[in-house]
Structure formats: C-alpha cells, structure tokens
C-alpha positions as CSV (number, residue, x, y, z in Angstrom):
1,X,41.8,-50.0,37.2
2,X,40.5,-53.0,39.3
3,X,38.2,-52.9,42.1
4,X,39.5,-54.1,45.1
5,X,38.3,-56.4,48.3
6,X,38.7,-55.4,52.1
7,X,37.8,-58.2,54.6
8,X,37.3,-57.1,57.9
9,X,38.5,-59.6,60.7
10,X,39.7,-57.7,63.9
11,X,36.3,-58.1,65.5
12,X,36.2,-59.7,69.4
13,X,34.1,-62.1,68.3
14,X,32.8,-61.9,71.9
15,X,29.2,-63.8,71.4
16,X,30.7,-66.6,68.9
17,X,33.9,-66.9,71.7
18,X,36.4,-67.3,68.9
19,X,37.5,-65.5,66.0
20,X,35.0,-66.2,63.2
21,X,37.4,-65.7,60.3
22,X,38.8,-69.3,61.5
23,X,35.5,-71.3,62.0
24,X,35.5,-74.2,59.8
25,X,32.7,-74.0,57.1
26,X,32.8,-77.5,55.0
27,X,36.6,-78.1,53.8
28,X,37.4,-74.4,54.3
29,X,37.6,-71.8,57.2
30,X,34.9,-69.0,56.7
31,X,37.5,-66.5,55.8
32,X,38.6,-68.8,53.2
33,X,34.8,-69.4,51.9
34,X,34.6,-65.4,51.8
35,X,38.2,-64.9,50.0
36,X,36.7,-67.5,47.2
37,X,33.1,-66.1,47.1
38,X,34.9,-62.7,46.1
39,X,37.9,-63.8,43.7
40,X,35.7,-63.2,40.6
41,X,34.5,-60.0,41.2
42,X,37.5,-58.2,43.2
43,X,41.6,-58.2,42.9
44,X,43.3,-57.6,45.2
45,X,41.8,-59.1,48.6
46,X,43.1,-57.3,51.5
47,X,42.3,-58.7,55.3
48,X,42.5,-56.2,57.9
49,X,43.2,-57.5,61.5
50,X,43.4,-55.8,64.7
51,X,47.3,-54.9,66.1
52,X,49.0,-57.4,67.2
53,X,46.4,-59.9,65.7
54,X,48.0,-63.5,64.3
55,X,46.4,-62.7,60.7
56,X,46.0,-66.1,58.5
57,X,48.0,-66.5,55.2
58,X,46.0,-67.3,52.4
59,X,47.5,-67.3,49.1
60,X,47.3,-64.1,47.1
61,X,45.7,-62.2,49.9
62,X,47.2,-59.1,51.6
63,X,47.1,-58.9,55.2
64,X,47.8,-55.7,57.0
65,X,46.4,-54.3,60.6
66,X,44.6,-51.5,62.1
67,X,47.3,-48.6,63.0
68,X,44.9,-48.2,66.8
69,X,43.2,-51.2,68.4
70,X,39.7,-51.3,69.6
71,X,38.3,-48.6,67.1
72,X,35.3,-50.5,65.4
73,X,34.8,-51.4,61.7
74,X,35.1,-47.5,60.7
75,X,39.0,-48.2,61.7
76,X,39.5,-51.1,59.8
77,X,37.3,-49.9,56.7
78,X,39.8,-46.7,56.7
79,X,42.9,-48.8,57.2
80,X,42.0,-51.0,54.0
81,X,40.8,-48.1,51.9
82,X,44.1,-46.0,52.1
83,X,46.0,-49.1,51.5
84,X,44.7,-49.4,48.3
85,X,43.8,-46.0,46.8
86,X,46.8,-46.0,44.7
87,X,45.7,-49.0,43.0
88,X,42.0,-49.1,42.8
89,X,39.0,-46.0,42.6
90,X,36.4,-48.6,44.6
91,X,36.5,-51.2,46.9
92,X,34.1,-53.5,48.3
93,X,34.0,-53.3,52.3
94,X,32.7,-56.7,54.1
95,X,33.4,-58.5,57.1
96,X,34.6,-62.5,57.4
97,X,31.2,-63.6,59.1
98,X,29.4,-63.1,55.5
99,X,29.1,-66.6,54.1
100,X,26.8,-66.2,51.3
101,X,28.3,-62.8,49.6
102,X,28.8,-63.6,46.0
103,X,30.3,-62.4,42.8
104,X,26.9,-61.9,41.4
105,X,26.2,-59.4,44.3
106,X,29.1,-57.6,43.9
107,X,28.6,-57.2,40.0
108,X,25.2,-56.0,41.1
109,X,26.4,-53.2,43.2
110,X,29.3,-52.5,40.6
111,X,26.3,-51.7,38.1
112,X,24.5,-49.2,40.5
113,X,27.7,-47.0,40.7
114,X,27.2,-43.3,39.5
115,X,29.7,-40.7,39.1
116,X,28.5,-38.6,41.9
117,X,28.3,-41.3,44.5
118,X,30.9,-42.2,46.8
119,X,29.3,-45.3,48.3
120,X,27.0,-48.0,46.7
121,X,25.2,-49.8,49.8
122,X,22.3,-52.0,49.8
123,X,19.0,-51.1,51.9
124,X,16.3,-53.7,52.8
125,X,13.1,-52.8,54.7
126,X,14.9,-49.2,55.6
127,X,18.4,-50.9,56.8
128,X,21.4,-50.1,55.4
129,X,24.2,-53.1,54.8
130,X,27.3,-50.9,55.1
131,X,29.8,-54.3,55.3
132,X,28.4,-55.3,51.7
133,X,28.9,-52.1,49.9
134,X,31.0,-50.6,47.8
135,X,32.9,-47.1,48.5
136,X,35.4,-45.0,46.9
137,X,39.0,-45.8,47.9
138,X,39.3,-41.9,48.4
139,X,36.3,-42.2,51.4
140,X,39.5,-43.2,53.7
141,X,40.2,-39.5,54.3
142,X,36.3,-38.8,55.5
143,X,36.6,-41.5,57.7
144,X,39.9,-40.9,59.4
145,X,38.3,-37.2,60.2
146,X,35.2,-39.2,61.7
147,X,37.3,-41.3,63.8
148,X,39.2,-38.2,64.9
149,X,35.9,-36.7,66.2
150,X,35.5,-40.1,67.9
151,X,32.9,-41.8,65.7
152,X,33.5,-45.6,65.3
153,X,30.2,-46.4,63.1
154,X,30.3,-47.7,59.6
155,X,27.0,-46.1,59.1
156,X,28.5,-42.5,59.6
157,X,29.7,-42.8,56.5
158,X,26.4,-42.9,54.7
159,X,26.1,-39.1,56.2
160,X,29.2,-38.3,55.2
161,X,28.8,-38.4,51.3
162,X,26.8,-38.9,48.4
163,X,25.1,-42.7,48.4
164,X,23.5,-44.9,45.7
165,X,21.4,-47.0,47.8
166,X,20.7,-50.4,45.9
167,X,17.4,-51.7,46.9
168,X,15.5,-55.0,47.5
169,X,13.8,-55.2,43.8
170,X,17.3,-55.0,42.3
171,X,19.0,-57.4,45.1
172,X,16.4,-60.1,44.5
173,X,17.6,-60.4,40.9
174,X,20.8,-62.1,42.0
175,X,20.1,-63.5,45.3
176,X,16.4,-64.5,45.6
177,X,16.1,-65.3,49.4
178,X,18.9,-62.0,50.4
179,X,21.0,-64.8,52.2
180,X,24.0,-62.5,51.5
181,X,22.3,-60.0,54.4
182,X,23.4,-63.3,57.0
183,X,26.1,-63.0,59.2
184,X,27.4,-64.8,61.8
185,X,27.8,-63.5,65.2
186,X,26.6,-66.4,67.7
187,X,26.6,-70.3,67.6
188,X,23.1,-70.3,66.8
189,X,23.6,-68.1,63.6
190,X,26.7,-70.4,62.6
191,X,24.6,-73.5,62.8
192,X,22.0,-72.0,60.6
193,X,24.3,-70.8,58.1
194,X,26.0,-74.2,57.7
195,X,22.6,-75.9,57.5
196,X,21.7,-73.1,54.7
197,X,24.8,-73.8,52.5
198,X,24.3,-77.9,53.2
199,X,27.7,-78.3,55.0
C-alpha cells in the first residue's frame, strides 16, 4: 500500500499578498517544486484548496477542495486524509510553502513509524512541525471531531493520538541545516529561500 501526499494550498497568504503556491521558484512554481520534491516518496499526491479556489492543474496530481471555508489547516488535512483513506494507510501532510522538504526527509519519517503511533512528527528545540509529518489516514475522524468542537489547529491532533517524535539527531542526518523547517510566509522569507536554493 502506497503512502499518499497531501499538500495544503488553501491558505489566504495575507502576509505574502498573493497565493504562495503560485510563486515562481526557478523555472517552476513553489507548488510544482513541492510536488517534484515529493514524487519519489509518496503517491498519489493530492492538493487541497479552499472552496471555489481556482486550483492549479499539475500532471498526475489530484486537486480537491475543503467542504467548508476558513476552517484552517486542520480542515484541509482532514479533507485530504479522508480522500485517500481507501488507498493509503499513511499520508504525508505538508504545505505548499516549504521548498526544502525532500524525499529523504519523508523516508526518515517513514523509518520511525510504529504500530502504535498515529502520527510521526518532527520536533526541534521543543517545537513540533505538523506540516511535514506523517499521519495515519484514519485520523480524519479525530480531525472531524476536533473541528466539530471548534478546533482549527493541526497541533490539536498531537494531543488526540499516540505520537512518534522524530528528534533533531535523526533529522540532521538527512538535512544537516534543517532547511526543511523553513516555510515562506513573507516576501523576506521568499527572497531568502530563493537565495538558499540558488535560483
């Protein structure tokens, strides 16, 4: 059974002023780069956008939308997990604004899976990174329950299931500078990422 990939693209990108997934990054968009970086580790790849969003067409990538608007990333993840449950036991959940996520990182997360854990998540300096984590697809039900209670944070799932933590020692083996942690929220972050990538 293949592991799926879920890329959330429905954020409002207020600080960037334009949709992050469409930002140019070398000869491709930020979303296209994310898809390319993950193709060797997950299949299928699903993008989850906001209701009514004009979703980009990428070959061999399925685009779906949240059923309800403005419910945050937990809704996006729930939508994606529910969609792929019948074909995958596990799925990587990530955003479209993490240009340095890699196949090697995903393989590292996979190697830390246990039979008990519902979530495999990086933690560096005490901080969890839920948008580069592996989720059991059945967790969509817990996400739905949390949403019905008014919760919108992805980290709420950390408290709702058994978690396998991947610490810094393991992460630096595949990403010595921990660049995968970088996400693009502002024009300054975007410029820095372009410089780091040499594009």
